C-alpha positions in Angstrom: -21.6 -17.2 23.8 -23.4 -14.5 25.2 -20.7 -11.2 25.1 -17.7 -10.8 23.0 -14.8 -8.6 24.2 -11.9 -7.1 22.3 -8.8 -5.3 23.3 -6.8 -3.4 20.9 -3.4 -3.4 21.8 0.0 -1.6 20.1 2.8 -4.6 19.8 2.5 -8.5 19.9 4.1 -8.4 23.4 1.0 -5.8 24.8 -1.5 -8.7 22.7 -0.1 -11.9 24.6 0.2 -9.5 28.5 -3.3 -8.9 28.1 -4.5 -12.0 26.6 -3.2 -14.0 29.7 -4.4 -11.6 31.8 -7.4 -11.3 30.8 -7.9 -15.6 30.6 -6.6 -15.5 34.2 -9.3 -13.3 35.5 -12.7 -14.7 34.5 -13.9 -17.6 32.7 -13.7 -16.7 29.1 -12.5 -18.1 26.3 -10.0 -16.5 23.7 -11.5 -16.4 20.0 -8.8 -14.8 18.5 -5.8 -12.3 18.6 -5.9 -10.8 15.0 -2.7 -9.0 14.0 -3.2 -6.2 11.9 -0.7 -4.0 10.1 1.1 -1.5 11.4 1.8 -3.5 14.9 -2.1 -3.6 16.1 -3.4 -6.7 17.7 -6.9 -7.3 18.2 -7.3 -10.0 21.2 -11.1 -11.3 20.9 -12.9 -13.0 24.0 -16.0 -14.8 24.7 -18.1 -15.9 27.5 -20.9 -14.8 29.6 -21.4 -10.6 29.8 -20.1 -10.8 33.5 -16.8 -12.8 32.9 -16.3 -11.0 29.6 -16.4 -7.3 31.3 -14.4 -8.7 33.7 -11.9 -10.1 31.4 -11.5 -6.8 29.2 -11.4 -4.8 32.3 -8.4 -7.1 33.7 -6.6 -6.7 30.0 -7.1 -3.2 30.0 -5.1 -2.5 33.7 -2.2 -4.6 32.1 -2.5 -3.1 28.7 -2.5 0.6 30.4 0.6 -0.3 32.5 2.4 -1.6 29.5 1.4 1.7 27.5 0.3 -0.2 24.5 -3.7 0.4 25.1 -5.7 1.7 22.0 -9.1 0.9 22.7 -11.6 -1.8 23.9 -15.4 -2.7 23.9 -17.5 -5.4 24.9 -20.5 -6.7 22.6 -23.3 -7.9 25.0 -25.6 -9.9 23.7 -23.9 -10.6 20.2 -26.5 -11.1 17.4 -26.1 -14.6 15.4 -25.0 -12.8 12.5 -21.8 -11.0 14.4 -20.6 -14.6 15.0 -19.8 -15.0 11.6 -17.1 -12.4 12.1 -15.3 -14.1 14.9 -15.5 -17.5 12.9 -12.4 -18.4 11.3 -12.1 -19.3 7.7 -11.9 -22.9 7.0 -8.8 -24.4 5.5 -9.4 -26.6 2.6 -7.5 -29.7 1.7 -4.1 -28.5 -0.2 -4.4 -29.1 -3.8 -1.6 -31.4 -5.0 1.2 -29.5 -6.7 1.1 -29.1 -10.3 4.3 -28.7 -12.2 5.0 -25.5 -14.3 7.5 -25.6 -17.2 8.4 -22.6 -18.4 10.5 -22.1 -21.6 12.3 -19.0 -22.5 13.4 -19.1 -25.6 17.2 -18.5 -26.6 16.0 -15.4 -28.6 14.4 -13.5 -26.0 17.3 -14.0 -23.9 19.4 -12.5 -26.8 17.0 -10.0 -27.3 17.1 -9.2 -23.6 20.9 -9.0 -23.9 21.5 -7.2 -26.7 19.4 -4.7 -25.7 21.3 -4.3 -22.5 24.4 -4.0 -24.2 23.1 -0.9 -26.4 22.0 0.7 -23.4 25.8 0.0 -21.6 26.5 1.6 -24.7 25.1 4.8 -24.6 25.9 8.1 -22.0 23.8 8.8 -19.0 22.8 11.9 -20.5 20.9 9.9 -23.5 20.1 7.3 -20.8 17.9 10.0 -18.8 16.4 11.4 -21.7 15.3 7.9 -22.9 14.1 6.8 -19.2 12.0 10.5 -19.4 10.8 9.5 -22.9 9.6 6.1 -21.0 8.3 7.8 -18.0 9.8 4.7 -16.0 7.9 3.7 -13.2 11.0 2.8 -10.8 12.4 6.1 -11.0 10.7 9.3 -9.7 11.4 12.1 -12.5 13.6 13.8 -9.5 15.7 10.4 -9.2 16.1 10.3 -13.1 18.1 13.4 -12.8 20.7 12.0 -10.7 20.6 8.3 -11.1 23.8 6.5 -11.8 24.1 5.1 -15.1 23.4 1.5 -13.8 20.4 2.6 -11.9 19.2 3.9 -15.2 20.1 1.1 -17.2 18.0 -1.5 -15.0 14.9 1.2 -14.8 14.7 1.0 -18.5 15.2 -2.5 -19.0 12.1 -3.1 -16.0 10.1 -1.0 -18.4 11.0 -2.5 -21.6 10.3 -6.1 -20.0 6.5 -4.7 -18.5 6.0 -3.4 -22.1 6.7 -6.7 -23.6 4.9 -8.6 -21.0 1.5 -6.6 -21.1 1.7 -6.7 -25.2 
């Protein structure tokens, strides 16, 4: 492998079209089509310098026609240490599944249900005060002000469960 070419496009359709055009235009190998968050995909090609340049140029033409080109680049005479970035991670043999048993004590369930019933019995204004006091993470202060009774109860229960799990 003498050169690496990369074409970054928006969307999977663009990646497929760019790959197809690049692979048909020159004697190159598709290393990877790395899907990045936000709908970006980087098509990675390898081969000799002239072939990679021709393939990237062909891919860029297609990407521009589809209005999905973000960027492109060719690295000629790639250093051996740079190859590590383009290697696929080795997959290990999957471990045998382990059976995990969790026992939930009846007292924990009973306490949770009791606390929920206690919260349901309160007025919305009292629930809002408690939510502010607990600084619930699932509702912003502006949302607490207009939250329904059920939303407040759920947010407080989540907060209480989170506190008991941490302790």
